[in-house]
TORDONU-564440 format. One record per residue (C-alpha): residue number from 1; x, z negated, y negated. Coordinates in Angstrom, 2 decimals, padded with zeros to 5 digits. Last residue first. Layout:
<kepas>
seq/X/Z/Y
NUM/X/Z/Y
...
</kepas>
This chain:
<kepas>
seq/X/Z/Y
498/-031.37/015.01/015.40
497/-029.63/016.65/018.33
496/-030.61/020.36/018.76
495/-032.90/022.41/021.00
494/-033.84/026.18/021.02
493/-037.12/027.66/022.15
492/-037.51/031.33/022.60
491/-039.10/034.62/021.35
490/-040.49/033.74/017.88
489/-038.97/030.23/017.57
488/-040.10/026.92/018.81
487/-037.69/024.20/017.88
486/-037.18/021.19/020.27
485/-035.47/018.17/018.84
484/-033.36/015.76/020.90
483/-032.96/012.22/019.63
482/-034.09/010.13/022.54
481/-037.66/009.77/021.29
480/-037.64/013.49/020.31
479/-037.09/014.37/023.99
478/-040.06/012.17/025.01
477/-042.25/013.71/022.38
476/-041.39/017.44/023.32
475/-042.02/016.70/026.94
474/-045.46/015.04/026.13
473/-046.44/017.98/023.85
472/-045.79/020.47/026.76
471/-047.59/018.16/029.21
470/-050.70/017.92/026.91
469/-050.56/021.54/026.07
468/-051.25/022.58/029.73
467/-052.34/026.05/028.56
466/-050.70/027.65/031.68
465/-048.43/029.38/029.27
464/-047.66/026.15/027.58
463/-046.88/024.49/030.91
462/-044.49/027.36/031.82
461/-042.70/026.97/028.47
460/-042.37/023.25/029.11
459/-040.80/023.75/032.44
458/-038.48/026.48/031.11
457/-037.34/024.10/028.27
456/-036.64/021.38/030.70
455/-034.56/023.72/032.93
454/-032.61/024.98/030.02
453/-032.07/021.49/028.84
452/-030.63/020.57/032.19
451/-028.18/023.46/031.99
450/-027.08/022.51/028.53
449/-026.62/018.92/029.59
448/-024.49/019.99/032.51
447/-022.20/021.86/030.27
446/-021.97/018.96/027.88
445/-021.12/016.61/030.79
444/-018.32/018.97/031.85
443/-017.06/018.74/028.27
442/-017.26/014.98/028.48
441/-015.43/014.77/031.74
440/-012.56/016.69/030.06
439/-011.75/020.40/029.91
438/-008.18/020.81/028.95
437/-007.43/021.15/025.23
436/-008.20/024.01/022.80
435/-008.41/022.33/019.34
434/-011.79/021.79/017.84
433/-010.72/018.73/015.76
432/-007.38/017.59/014.28
431/-008.84/017.24/010.73
430/-007.08/020.41/009.55
429/-008.35/022.13/012.65
428/-011.81/021.19/011.69
427/-011.53/023.36/008.57
426/-010.67/026.46/010.51
425/-013.12/025.64/013.38
424/-015.90/024.83/011.06
423/-015.29/027.93/009.01
422/-015.10/030.30/012.02
421/-018.42/028.66/013.30
420/-020.09/029.29/009.87
419/-018.85/032.82/009.94
418/-020.22/033.18/013.51
417/-023.59/031.95/012.28
416/-023.52/034.46/009.40
415/-023.00/037.39/011.70
414/-025.46/036.28/014.38
413/-028.20/035.75/011.75
412/-027.69/039.23/010.37
411/-027.98/040.68/013.90
410/-031.02/038.49/014.59
409/-032.98/039.61/011.52
408/-033.76/036.59/009.21
407/-037.55/036.15/008.71
406/-037.84/033.37/011.39
405/-035.50/031.03/009.48
404/-035.21/028.36/012.25
403/-031.62/029.48/013.14
402/-030.67/029.36/009.50
401/-031.69/025.84/009.12
400/-029.64/024.84/012.18
399/-026.66/026.64/010.69
398/-027.03/025.05/007.30
397/-027.29/021.55/009.00
396/-024.14/022.20/010.93
395/-022.47/023.19/007.66
394/-023.38/019.91/006.17
393/-021.95/018.19/009.25
392/-018.61/019.93/008.30
391/-019.07/018.63/004.73
390/-019.48/015.20/006.06
389/-016.09/015.31/007.74
388/-014.45/015.92/004.33
387/-016.27/012.98/002.81
386/-015.12/010.72/005.69
385/-011.72/012.35/005.53
384/-010.82/011.46/001.97
383/-007.21/012.52/001.95
382/-006.32/010.81/-001.38
381/-008.83/013.02/-003.39
380/-007.49/016.38/-002.46
379/-009.15/015.96/000.89
378/-012.51/015.62/-000.70
377/-012.16/018.45/-003.15
376/-010.75/020.71/-000.40
375/-013.89/019.99/001.82
374/-016.26/020.32/-001.08
373/-014.83/023.76/-001.90
372/-014.99/024.88/001.69
371/-018.63/023.64/001.88
370/-019.53/025.50/-001.29
369/-018.19/028.67/000.28
368/-020.39/028.24/003.36
367/-023.38/027.35/001.19
366/-022.88/030.51/-000.91
365/-023.05/032.64/002.42
364/-026.44/030.93/003.18
363/-027.70/031.66/-000.33
362/-026.77/035.28/-000.06
361/-028.73/035.57/003.16
360/-031.80/034.03/001.31
359/-031.40/036.73/-001.33
358/-031.45/039.46/001.23
357/-034.46/037.93/002.74
356/-036.30/037.99/-000.58
355/-035.15/041.64/-001.14
354/-036.74/042.55/002.13
353/-035.07/043.54/005.37
352/-033.75/046.64/007.20
351/-031.39/045.85/010.02
350/-033.37/047.54/012.72
349/-033.26/046.04/016.14
348/-032.83/047.85/019.56
347/-029.21/049.10/018.85
346/-027.83/045.88/020.22
345/-030.36/043.75/022.00
344/-028.09/042.45/024.69
343/-025.28/041.93/022.24
342/-027.55/040.03/019.94
341/-028.80/037.77/022.74
340/-025.22/036.97/023.77
339/-024.37/036.20/020.05
338/-027.53/034.00/019.89
337/-026.46/032.10/023.06
336/-022.91/031.57/021.61
335/-024.31/030.19/018.43
334/-026.37/027.77/020.50
333/-023.32/026.65/022.34
332/-021.32/026.16/019.10
331/-024.18/024.18/017.74
330/-024.39/021.91/020.73
329/-020.60/021.52/020.36
328/-020.79/020.39/016.79
327/-023.63/018.02/017.24
326/-021.92/016.56/020.39
325/-019.07/015.22/018.19
324/-021.50/013.01/016.21
323/-023.05/011.69/019.60
322/-019.50/010.74/020.70
321/-018.74/009.01/017.34
320/-022.01/006.87/017.71
319/-020.83/006.04/021.25
318/-017.42/005.07/020.03
317/-018.96/002.87/017.39
316/-020.93/001.02/020.17
315/-017.68/000.77/022.06
314/-016.23/-001.31/019.24
313/-013.24/-001.09/016.83
312/-013.16/-002.78/013.46
311/-011.68/-000.03/011.29
310/-009.75/-001.15/008.16
309/-009.78/001.08/005.02
308/-006.79/002.95/003.58
307/-007.18/005.84/006.17
306/-010.70/006.37/004.86
305/-013.24/005.85/007.69
304/-015.29/008.39/009.58
303/-012.04/010.22/010.40
302/-010.92/007.42/012.85
301/-014.18/007.52/014.75
300/-014.11/011.26/014.73
299/-010.57/011.02/016.18
298/-011.62/008.79/019.02
297/-014.45/011.19/019.86
296/-012.03/014.09/019.52
295/-009.80/012.67/022.34
294/-012.71/013.00/024.79
293/-013.92/009.58/026.01
292/-013.82/007.57/029.15
291/-010.38/008.02/030.73
290/-009.18/008.83/027.21
289/-009.77/005.16/026.17
288/-007.61/003.99/029.05
287/-004.76/006.32/028.38
286/-004.62/005.32/024.66
285/-004.20/001.70/025.58
284/-006.76/-000.82/024.48
283/-005.22/-003.91/022.73
282/-006.38/-007.51/022.73
281/-003.33/-009.09/024.33
280/-002.24/-010.78/021.25
279/001.40/-009.75/021.45
278/000.17/-006.14/022.31
277/-001.58/-006.02/019.04
276/-004.94/-005.00/017.62
275/-005.47/-007.02/014.45
274/-008.37/-009.43/014.68
273/-011.77/-008.67/013.00
272/-013.58/-008.48/016.17
271/-011.20/-005.90/017.37
270/-009.01/-004.45/014.58
269/-007.49/-000.99/013.67
268/-005.14/-001.27/010.81
267/-004.87/000.20/007.39
266/-002.75/003.23/006.74
265/000.09/003.05/004.18
264/001.28/005.79/001.98
263/004.39/005.39/-000.20
262/005.14/008.11/-002.60
261/008.56/008.70/-004.36
260/010.70/007.59/-001.43
259/014.20/006.07/-002.08
258/015.00/005.93/-005.76
257/018.82/006.55/-006.28
256/021.80/004.19/-006.23
255/022.54/005.47/-002.79
254/023.41/002.29/-000.91
253/021.48/-000.18/-003.00
252/018.48/002.16/-003.04
251/018.59/002.41/000.81
250/019.19/-001.28/001.51
249/016.49/-002.58/-000.88
248/013.95/000.15/-000.05
247/014.18/-000.32/003.69
246/013.93/-004.12/003.17
245/010.61/-003.67/001.36
244/009.48/-001.31/004.04
243/010.15/-003.70/006.80
242/009.32/-007.08/005.19
241/006.67/-006.60/003.98
240/004.97/-003.15/003.78
239/004.95/-002.85/007.55
238/001.56/-004.40/008.12
237/000.09/-001.54/006.09
236/001.09/000.86/008.77
235/003.51/003.69/008.04
234/004.37/006.35/005.58
233/007.27/007.50/003.32
232/006.60/010.56/001.18
231/008.69/012.67/-001.16
230/012.44/012.30/-000.57
229/015.41/010.70/-002.37
228/018.60/010.09/-000.34
227/018.12/013.28/001.79
226/015.47/014.20/004.34
225/017.37/014.11/007.74
224/020.15/011.66/007.02
223/018.10/009.78/004.50
222/015.16/009.10/006.83
221/017.56/008.22/009.70
220/019.63/005.67/007.76
219/016.71/003.90/005.96
218/014.66/003.88/009.16
217/017.34/002.41/011.32
216/018.42/-000.44/008.98
215/015.22/-002.38/009.20
214/015.58/-003.14/012.93
213/019.02/-004.71/012.65
212/021.93/-002.83/014.34
211/023.61/-003.66/017.56
210/026.51/-005.75/018.72
209/030.14/-005.96/019.78
208/031.36/-007.52/016.51
207/032.11/-006.87/012.84
206/034.12/-003.65/012.75
205/031.65/-002.15/015.29
204/031.53/-001.45/018.96
203/028.05/-001.04/020.43
202/026.10/-003.48/022.49
201/023.23/-003.68/025.03
200/022.82/-007.41/026.02
199/024.60/-009.24/028.81
198/027.02/-011.29/026.58
197/024.74/-011.80/023.67
196/024.84/-009.16/020.98
195/026.20/-009.70/017.45
194/023.68/-008.64/014.98
193/024.02/-005.99/012.24
192/021.96/-005.33/009.08
191/020.23/-008.67/009.31
190/017.91/-009.88/006.66
189/018.22/-012.15/003.67
188/014.90/-013.66/002.58
187/015.80/-017.24/003.84
186/018.94/-017.15/001.67
185/022.71/-017.61/002.56
184/021.92/-016.75/006.13
183/024.34/-017.77/009.00
182/022.68/-021.17/009.41
181/019.47/-019.45/010.72
180/016.48/-021.84/011.19
179/013.34/-019.73/011.13
178/011.11/-020.69/008.22
177/008.89/-017.66/008.14
176/008.72/-016.14/004.66
175/005.71/-016.90/002.54
174/007.26/-019.26/-000.01
173/010.42/-017.09/-000.15
172/008.14/-014.07/-001.03
171/006.53/-015.74/-003.87
170/009.96/-016.87/-005.26
169/011.32/-013.36/-004.84
168/008.47/-012.01/-006.90
167/005.52/-010.14/-005.40
166/004.25/-006.56/-005.66
165/004.80/-005.75/-001.95
164/006.57/-002.55/-002.99
163/008.48/-004.12/-005.96
162/009.49/-007.14/-003.96
161/013.26/-006.66/-004.39
160/013.97/-005.00/-007.70
159/017.04/-007.21/-008.46
158/018.94/-006.20/-005.32
157/021.73/-008.86/-005.26
156/019.18/-011.55/-004.53
155/018.38/-009.88/-001.23
154/021.89/-010.20/000.22
153/021.85/-008.03/003.26
152/023.26/-009.61/006.33
151/026.17/-008.81/008.75
150/026.54/-010.60/012.00
149/029.83/-011.37/013.95
148/030.44/-014.81/012.32
147/028.69/-014.04/008.95
146/029.64/-010.95/007.08
145/028.13/-010.20/003.69
144/026.06/-007.47/002.09
143/025.17/-006.07/-001.30
142/028.77/-006.36/-002.53
141/029.30/-002.68/-003.00
140/031.97/-002.58/-000.16
139/029.63/-004.43/002.14
138/026.81/-002.00/001.36
137/029.12/000.97/002.01
136/030.29/-000.39/005.42
135/026.71/-001.17/006.44
134/025.85/002.50/005.72
133/028.67/003.72/007.94
132/027.63/001.30/010.75
131/024.14/002.77/010.62
130/025.43/006.39/010.90
129/027.64/005.27/013.80
128/024.48/003.90/015.64
127/022.50/007.09/015.12
126/021.62/008.10/018.66
125/020.50/004.56/019.58
124/017.81/004.72/016.88
123/016.05/007.79/018.36
122/015.34/010.71/016.11
121/011.97/012.51/016.21
120/012.49/015.68/014.04
119/009.79/018.31/013.28
118/007.20/015.66/014.15
117/005.36/016.30/017.36
116/001.69/017.38/017.18
115/-001.26/015.04/017.93
114/-003.62/016.64/020.30
113/-004.72/013.34/021.74
112/-003.34/014.23/025.16
111/-000.12/015.39/023.67
110/000.29/012.14/021.90
109/-000.33/010.19/024.99
108/002.00/012.23/027.10
107/004.74/011.95/024.38
106/004.29/008.17/024.31
105/004.39/008.07/028.20
104/007.79/009.90/028.23
103/009.07/007.47/025.46
102/007.69/004.63/027.56
101/009.53/005.39/030.80
100/012.79/006.33/029.12
99/012.72/003.13/027.05
98/011.98/000.88/030.13
97/014.53/002.58/032.44
96/017.17/002.42/029.72
95/016.57/-001.25/029.10
94/016.55/-002.07/032.81
93/019.97/-000.24/033.29
92/021.46/-002.28/030.35
91/020.06/-005.51/031.68
90/021.77/-004.83/035.05
89/019.55/-004.03/038.10
88/020.28/-005.88/041.34
87/017.07/-007.82/041.37
86/013.90/-005.96/040.63
85/011.24/-008.55/039.60
84/013.56/-010.67/037.48
83/015.24/-007.52/036.22
82/011.99/-006.22/034.86
81/011.23/-009.53/032.94
80/014.61/-009.21/031.30
79/013.96/-005.61/030.44
78/010.75/-006.58/028.63
77/012.78/-009.13/026.62
76/015.29/-006.45/025.71
75/012.61/-004.07/024.58
74/010.99/-006.75/022.49
73/014.38/-007.57/020.88
72/014.94/-003.97/019.89
71/016.67/-000.71/020.90
70/014.63/002.41/021.39
69/012.91/002.48/018.12
68/011.54/006.18/017.89
67/011.59/007.79/014.46
66/009.09/010.26/012.74
65/010.43/013.04/010.57
64/008.31/015.71/008.94
63/009.54/018.67/006.98
62/006.42/020.03/005.55
61/006.08/023.61/004.03
60/003.25/023.41/001.56
59/000.42/025.81/001.37
58/-002.55/023.61/000.89
57/-003.35/023.97/004.64
56/000.28/022.78/005.31
55/-000.35/019.68/003.21
54/-003.67/019.24/005.15
53/-001.94/019.42/008.54
52/000.70/016.87/007.50
51/-001.88/014.51/006.26
50/-003.86/014.95/009.47
49/-000.89/014.11/011.57
48/-000.22/011.24/009.31
47/-003.55/009.64/010.06
46/-003.28/010.56/013.70
45/-000.18/008.69/014.33
44/-001.43/005.66/012.53
43/-004.73/005.72/014.50
42/-003.11/006.26/017.78
41/-000.88/003.22/017.31
40/-004.05/001.18/016.86
39/-005.30/003.05/020.04
38/-002.65/001.49/022.17
37/000.86/002.91/023.02
36/002.17/001.84/026.38
35/004.97/-000.74/026.43
34/008.60/-001.23/025.18
33/008.98/001.85/023.09
32/008.90/000.77/019.46
31/006.87/003.36/017.76
30/007.23/005.45/014.66
29/007.80/004.83/010.95
28/006.85/007.91/008.97
27/009.10/010.15/006.96
26/007.98/013.08/004.84
25/009.58/015.84/002.96
24/007.35/018.28/001.26
23/008.33/021.86/000.30
22/006.37/024.10/-002.12
21/007.99/023.11/-005.49
20/010.73/020.84/-004.54
19/010.53/017.18/-005.42
18/006.82/017.08/-004.64
17/004.29/016.39/-007.34
16/001.19/014.62/-006.01
15/-001.00/013.52/-008.91
14/-001.23/009.76/-008.71
13/-003.68/007.20/-007.34
12/-002.63/003.60/-008.11
11/-000.83/000.73/-006.61
10/002.54/001.79/-008.04
9/004.52/001.58/-004.87
8/001.44/001.86/-002.55
7/000.84/005.34/-003.91
6/-002.67/006.50/-003.56
5/-002.46/010.26/-003.48
4/-004.05/012.96/-005.72
3/-003.95/016.71/-004.89
2/-004.95/018.86/-007.79
1/-007.77/021.42/-007.85
</kepas>
C-alpha cells in the first residue's frame, strides 16, 4: 500500500515520497502565546500529532518542528493592557510575563490532551540573529528593500508568488487589505523587519532597533532545523495566504531551492458557521472543555471528520462523541470481566470443540486482520481518520458478536477478545486514543455506571428467578429505550450500548 497525501501546493493527492528514504522532516506553524489556547488550536495540533504518529506507525523516523511565536503585535497589545492594570511594570516586563504564562499554559493544555511535544519547539525570540542574516541575504539579492528603519520583501521580484494560494498577483492585490503604508512600494509587499516604537521590545539590527516580521520566523526556523528543502509543511487553512505564501517567497528567494515538497492544511473549527477566534470572542478554551469532557471525547469529535473538512462545533456533537467513546470502554470492561471469569474457571473447562466452532474461530481471527488492513488503507488515503475510526468500531462489533456466540468455549473467547483489545489499543494509539491518562470525571462516571448496571442486572435476574417476567421484560425495555442492550448468555447477562 502507498501513502497518498493531498498537497495544497498542487491541489491534488500525490504519492508520498520523502527526500530521504525512511526519514520525514515536518514543520508546522505553532501558536502565538498571548492568551489561552482554544479548541480550534487543539484541532490543528491534534491533526499533525496524528499525522506524525501514523508516519511513525508506517516505519518512518519523523523529525518534527513546531514553532512558538513569542513576539507579535497581539502580545504587545496584551502587555499594554496588563501594565494599565499593574502600574510599575515596563512593557518589556509585561511581554515576558505574558509569554511565559501562556507558554506554560500551552504545554499544560497539550499534555492534558495527550498531544506529544514536537522534537524541536523553537521560540522566535531565540532566533533573531538568524532572521537578520536572512534579511541581509534577501537585500543582497535584490528581493528586499529598506524603508526608513523597516525592511520589506518585494513581492514582484518573486515571479512564482501566488502559487500556493493559486492566484495571480493581480487577484491577490484586489483582495489584500488596503492599509495605508507609505513605506511599501506595492500593497502586497510584506515586512521582514519593523522598527519598534520607543517602549516596545527591540533588537539591534543594521536597519533599526526593531523586531522581525511575523512571516520571517517560520522560514528561518524551519530551514535552520530541517534544511532548505524538506518534506512537509503544515498549518491551518487560514494561513495559506498571506503567511505561507510569504514563507515560500522569502525562503525560495533566499535559497534558490524548493521550500517544502508537501503542504498539508487542516480546515478550521467553527461555531454556528463562524470561525472560532479570540478576536471574535466565540472561542472555548481547551481547559474549559476538559472540565466537562475527557480529552478522548474531543479527539473522537475531531477524528470523525477528515482533517481537510470543517467541523462546526456543538455540545450535541460532543455528547455524540462521548457516547462513541463509551462503546470502547464498555467493551474493555466486559473483556476484563470475561478474563476474570476465565481465570476463576481455569482447569475446569475442556477446550475441545467441533470443526464448525474451529472455523468460526478462524473467521473471528480473519476479521481482526481485515480490520488492520482497512485501517492502514484508510490512513494511507490522505489520513482518512473517519474511515480509520470506523474500522475500530467494526472491531467492537466483532467482539460483541463473539461474546454472544454461545458455542465458543470461554477460554478461546477470552484469547480472541484480548487479541481484539490489543489491536484496538495498538491502532487507537495511532489516533491518539486509549492512552494512559489521569482518571477524569468521565472515567469515574463509567466506573459508577458499571456498578449501577450490575445492580440492575441482579434485580432483573432475581425477578426472572421469581417468575416475575413482566418486571424483567420491563427492565430490558426501559434500558433499550435509552440505548442499553441486555444480552442473556448461558451463565450470565452482559450489557452493551446500541
